NULUMTI-213514 format. One record per residue (C-alpha): residue in three letters; x negated, y, z. Coordinates in steps of 0.02 Angstrom, whole numbers, always signed. Layout:
r: ALA	u: X	v: Y	w: Z
...
% end
This chain:
r: MET	u: +4	v: -14	w: -4
r: PRO	u: -74	v: +183	w: -48
r: ARG	u: -137	v: +272	w: +86
r: LEU	u: -144	v: +456	w: +120
r: PHE	u: -216	v: +564	w: +278
r: VAL	u: -98	v: +659	w: +371
r: PRO	u: -157	v: +771	w: +527
r: PRO	u: -76	v: +708	w: +662
r: GLU	u: +24	v: +886	w: +714
r: ARG	u: +121	v: +860	w: +529
r: LEU	u: +159	v: +666	w: +593
r: GLN	u: +288	v: +711	w: +736
r: GLY	u: +440	v: +714	w: +665
r: ASP	u: +536	v: +581	w: +535
r: ARG	u: +495	v: +685	w: +393
r: VAL	u: +339	v: +741	w: +298
r: THR	u: +302	v: +865	w: +164
r: LEU	u: +154	v: +812	w: +55
r: VAL	u: +103	v: +954	w: -11
r: GLY	u: -85	v: +1009	w: -100
r: GLU	u: -193	v: +865	w: -120
r: GLU	u: -98	v: +755	w: -43
r: HIS	u: +45	v: +807	w: -174
r: ARG	u: -91	v: +788	w: -319
r: ARG	u: -152	v: +625	w: -249
r: VAL	u: +32	v: +550	w: -265
r: CYS	u: +94	v: +620	w: -411
r: ARG	u: -58	v: +629	w: -518
r: VAL	u: -163	v: +496	w: -456
r: LEU	u: -47	v: +364	w: -419
r: ARG	u: +96	v: +427	w: -512
r: LEU	u: +218	v: +357	w: -355
r: GLN	u: +408	v: +374	w: -376
r: ALA	u: +559	v: +401	w: -281
r: GLY	u: +565	v: +246	w: -159
r: ASP	u: +393	v: +197	w: -149
r: ARG	u: +317	v: +164	w: +18
r: VAL	u: +152	v: +247	w: +74
r: VAL	u: +41	v: +233	w: +229
r: LEU	u: +14	v: +397	w: +323
r: PHE	u: -148	v: +380	w: +454
r: ASP	u: -189	v: +523	w: +553
r: GLY	u: -358	v: +490	w: +575
r: GLU	u: -350	v: +457	w: +773
r: GLY	u: -296	v: +263	w: +737
r: ARG	u: -120	v: +265	w: +710
r: GLU	u: -21	v: +235	w: +554
r: CYS	u: +162	v: +274	w: +477
r: GLU	u: +235	v: +190	w: +339
r: ALA	u: +346	v: +296	w: +227
r: VAL	u: +475	v: +298	w: +82
r: LEU	u: +469	v: +441	w: -34
r: ALA	u: +594	v: +558	w: -122
r: ALA	u: +585	v: +611	w: -288
r: PRO	u: +428	v: +737	w: -308
r: THR	u: +449	v: +921	w: -378
r: GLY	u: +304	v: +1015	w: -456
r: ARG	u: +224	v: +1064	w: -281
r: SER	u: +283	v: +936	w: -144
r: VAL	u: +367	v: +775	w: -99
r: GLU	u: +470	v: +729	w: +46
r: ALA	u: +412	v: +549	w: +147
r: THR	u: +536	v: +492	w: +279
r: ILE	u: +443	v: +377	w: +413
r: VAL	u: +510	v: +238	w: +434
r: ALA	u: +404	v: +138	w: +542
r: ARG	u: +262	v: +174	w: +683
r: ARG	u: +92	v: +91	w: +746
r: ALA	u: -68	v: +93	w: +828
r: VAL	u: -204	v: +29	w: +757
r: ALA	u: -318	v: -63	w: +871
r: ALA	u: -493	v: -57	w: +865
r: LEU	u: -614	v: -167	w: +798
r: PRO	u: -710	v: -258	w: +943
r: GLY	u: -886	v: -213	w: +969
r: PRO	u: -970	v: -49	w: +1022
r: ARG	u: -940	v: +113	w: +1001
r: VAL	u: -1086	v: +162	w: +893
r: THR	u: -1148	v: +345	w: +882
r: LEU	u: -1273	v: +406	w: +764
r: LEU	u: -1407	v: +540	w: +765
r: VAL	u: -1456	v: +601	w: +603
r: GLY	u: -1578	v: +702	w: +550
r: LEU	u: -1505	v: +866	w: +432
r: THR	u: -1536	v: +815	w: +248
r: LYS	u: -1509	v: +898	w: +81
r: GLY	u: -1334	v: +908	w: +5
r: GLU	u: -1276	v: +749	w: -64
r: ARG	u: -1381	v: +656	w: +45
r: MET	u: -1302	v: +710	w: +202
r: GLU	u: -1130	v: +654	w: +107
r: LEU	u: -1175	v: +492	w: +71
r: VAL	u: -1240	v: +469	w: +253
r: VAL	u: -1059	v: +536	w: +316
r: GLN	u: -961	v: +400	w: +187
r: LYS	u: -1037	v: +256	w: +221
r: ALA	u: -1065	v: +285	w: +392
r: THR	u: -873	v: +298	w: +405
r: GLU	u: -860	v: +126	w: +290
r: LEU	u: -983	v: +67	w: +424
r: GLY	u: -889	v: +104	w: +571
r: ALA	u: -971	v: +240	w: +647
r: ALA	u: -865	v: +312	w: +800
r: ARG	u: -978	v: +469	w: +792
r: LEU	u: -1116	v: +578	w: +689
r: VAL	u: -1234	v: +708	w: +755
r: PRO	u: -1301	v: +789	w: +624
r: VAL	u: -1469	v: +855	w: +688
r: VAL	u: -1619	v: +942	w: +655
r: THR	u: -1783	v: +905	w: +688
r: ALA	u: -1968	v: +987	w: +662
r: ARG	u: -1957	v: +909	w: +476
r: THR	u: -1783	v: +956	w: +432
r: VAL	u: -1794	v: +1057	w: +259
r: PRO	u: -1615	v: +1132	w: +252
r: ARG	u: -1610	v: +1285	w: +376
r: LEU	u: -1427	v: +1326	w: +385
r: GLU	u: -1359	v: +1504	w: +454
r: ALA	u: -1215	v: +1482	w: +548
r: GLU	u: -1069	v: +1488	w: +426
r: ARG	u: -1132	v: +1388	w: +312
r: ALA	u: -1153	v: +1250	w: +438
r: ALA	u: -951	v: +1271	w: +478
r: GLY	u: -926	v: +1250	w: +291
r: ARG	u: -1051	v: +1093	w: +273
r: ARG	u: -954	v: +1015	w: +428
r: ALA	u: -780	v: +1035	w: +359
r: ARG	u: -834	v: +952	w: +199
r: TRP	u: -922	v: +817	w: +297
r: LEU	u: -739	v: +789	w: +386
r: THR	u: -667	v: +775	w: +211
r: ILE	u: -782	v: +657	w: +152
r: ALA	u: -733	v: +549	w: +316
r: ARG	u: -558	v: +553	w: +302
r: GLU	u: -565	v: +501	w: +124
r: ALA	u: -689	v: +371	w: +162
r: ALA	u: -575	v: +293	w: +302
r: ARG	u: -430	v: +297	w: +170
r: GLN	u: -512	v: +183	w: +55
r: CYS	u: -615	v: +74	w: +183
r: GLY	u: -432	v: +43	w: +286
r: ARG	u: -486	v: +146	w: +451
r: ALA	u: -342	v: +231	w: +550
r: ASP	u: -476	v: +330	w: +633
r: THR	u: -607	v: +447	w: +575
r: PRO	u: -782	v: +469	w: +655
r: ALA	u: -810	v: +631	w: +762
r: ILE	u: -938	v: +734	w: +671
r: ASP	u: -1015	v: +852	w: +795
r: GLU	u: -1083	v: +1030	w: +770
r: ILE	u: -1252	v: +1022	w: +695
r: ALA	u: -1374	v: +1035	w: +865
r: PRO	u: -1545	v: +1045	w: +905
r: PHE	u: -1629	v: +857	w: +896
r: ALA	u: -1684	v: +895	w: +1089
r: ALA	u: -1520	v: +937	w: +1145
r: ALA	u: -1443	v: +814	w: +1066
r: LEU	u: -1555	v: +671	w: +1172
r: GLN	u: -1494	v: +764	w: +1322
r: ALA	u: -1314	v: +719	w: +1300
r: VAL	u: -1331	v: +537	w: +1259
r: PRO	u: -1240	v: +418	w: +1375
r: ALA	u: -1359	v: +348	w: +1503
r: ALA	u: -1314	v: +192	w: +1507
r: ALA	u: -1298	v: +163	w: +1298
r: LEU	u: -1423	v: +71	w: +1201
r: LYS	u: -1538	v: +178	w: +1098
r: LEU	u: -1643	v: +169	w: +981
r: LEU	u: -1735	v: +263	w: +870
r: PHE	u: -1790	v: +227	w: +711
r: TRP	u: -1973	v: +264	w: +629
r: GLU	u: -2062	v: +219	w: +484
r: GLU	u: -2225	v: +227	w: +599
r: ALA	u: -2142	v: +73	w: +689
r: ALA	u: -2150	v: -30	w: +560
r: GLY	u: -2219	v: -195	w: +635
r: VAL	u: -2085	v: -175	w: +797
r: PRO	u: -1932	v: -300	w: +739
r: LEU	u: -1777	v: -247	w: +787
r: ARG	u: -1728	v: -427	w: +874
r: ALA	u: -1870	v: -345	w: +1015
r: CYS	u: -1763	v: -214	w: +1046
r: LEU	u: -1604	v: -286	w: +1098
r: PRO	u: -1509	v: -329	w: +1244
r: ALA	u: -1442	v: -527	w: +1281
r: ALA	u: -1273	v: -452	w: +1286
r: ALA	u: -1181	v: -320	w: +1175
r: PRO	u: -1163	v: -142	w: +1258
r: ALA	u: -1019	v: -56	w: +1263
r: GLN	u: -1124	v: +102	w: +1187
r: VAL	u: -1234	v: +134	w: +1049
r: VAL	u: -1323	v: +267	w: +975
r: LEU	u: -1454	v: +260	w: +835
r: ALA	u: -1560	v: +383	w: +785
r: VAL	u: -1641	v: +400	w: +615
r: GLY	u: -1748	v: +561	w: +558
r: PRO	u: -1739	v: +683	w: +401
r: GLU	u: -1847	v: +686	w: +229
r: GLY	u: -2018	v: +665	w: +312
r: GLY	u: -1962	v: +553	w: +464
r: PHE	u: -1985	v: +607	w: +640
r: ALA	u: -2125	v: +687	w: +700
r: PRO	u: -2233	v: +595	w: +875
r: GLU	u: -2191	v: +717	w: +987
r: GLU	u: -2005	v: +687	w: +957
r: VAL	u: -2028	v: +499	w: +967
r: ALA	u: -2102	v: +541	w: +1126
r: ARG	u: -1993	v: +629	w: +1172
r: ALA	u: -1832	v: +526	w: +1129
r: GLU	u: -1932	v: +375	w: +1223
r: ALA	u: -1955	v: +468	w: +1397
r: ALA	u: -1768	v: +495	w: +1374
r: GLY	u: -1718	v: +311	w: +1351
r: PHE	u: -1736	v: +254	w: +1172
r: ARG	u: -1839	v: +82	w: +1112
r: VAL	u: -1935	v: +111	w: +934
r: ALA	u: -1906	v: +1	w: +808
r: GLY	u: -1949	v: -20	w: +630
r: LEU	u: -1832	v: -34	w: +476
r: GLY	u: -1946	v: -155	w: +394
r: PRO	u: -2124	v: -138	w: +278
r: ARG	u: -2049	v: -22	w: +158
r: THR	u: -2023	v: +182	w: +182
r: LEU	u: -1848	v: +238	w: +142
r: ARG	u: -1765	v: +361	w: +123
r: ALA	u: -1692	v: +453	w: +233
r: GLU	u: -1513	v: +424	w: +195
r: THR	u: -1549	v: +242	w: +144
r: ALA	u: -1609	v: +242	w: +321
r: ALA	u: -1475	v: +284	w: +420
r: ILE	u: -1351	v: +154	w: +318
r: VAL	u: -1479	v: +2	w: +337
r: ALA	u: -1475	v: +68	w: +531
r: LEU	u: -1278	v: +54	w: +538
r: ALA	u: -1279	v: -104	w: +441
r: VAL	u: -1413	v: -225	w: +529
r: VAL	u: -1370	v: -162	w: +715
r: GLY	u: -1193	v: -201	w: +667
r: TYR	u: -1229	v: -355	w: +613
r: ALA	u: -1360	v: -402	w: +754
r: LEU	u: -1247	v: -348	w: +885
r: ALA	u: -1099	v: -450	w: +820
r: GLU	u: -1226	v: -604	w: +854
r: LEU	u: -1236	v: -552	w: +1036
r: ALA	u: -1133	v: -627	w: +1191
r: PRO	u: -987	v: -483	w: +1219
r: PRO	u: -1002	v: -385	w: +1354
r: ARG	u: -927	v: -426	w: +1515
% end
């Protein structure tokens, strides 16, 4: 069944008016007609099944016929601290992190971060990332979307990390340290992964992360692009933790 993101405040009543991009997708992309059904999700874990009325030139009414809360998939909540990268590379990370189940993304500025954004441009990029996350959630079947924090200095992001979380930092200089050496016997409730920007983390940043409780590991013998490293880290850690005993 086709899926559309609709903000939660618009799903309070029994009818929803779909406009703008929602209307374009229903009428021009999917070519749906009166009586067709769609799933409307709010990005917070809830879905509604709705029946469409006849579309007009600028809007289409949908009547909600069922509501449901979608249970989160089992496993730890994963936060990704990711070094800010250029344009489309960061957008790719947001898209794939959503598909891979990340609960939260924290874009961080590090010593080797190339993009330097003024406040207005940073706010615009964050809005763009939220749109990309919602579209990725629609495509992959998530009813929630990951929280995306405002861009923060790496040191400040380290201070905000939960003390009880499993904390892993991936660094190209630690290629000989296997991930399995850093994993606990049982899957934790929370995991925080840190991946650097183009050029990787500076040694002093790695030392600062270790002082904050991070374990440093590699992602194999090859030097990966920043966006590739973020995607691989989420995938391999998710797979590895699924093989561990569940948390007690």
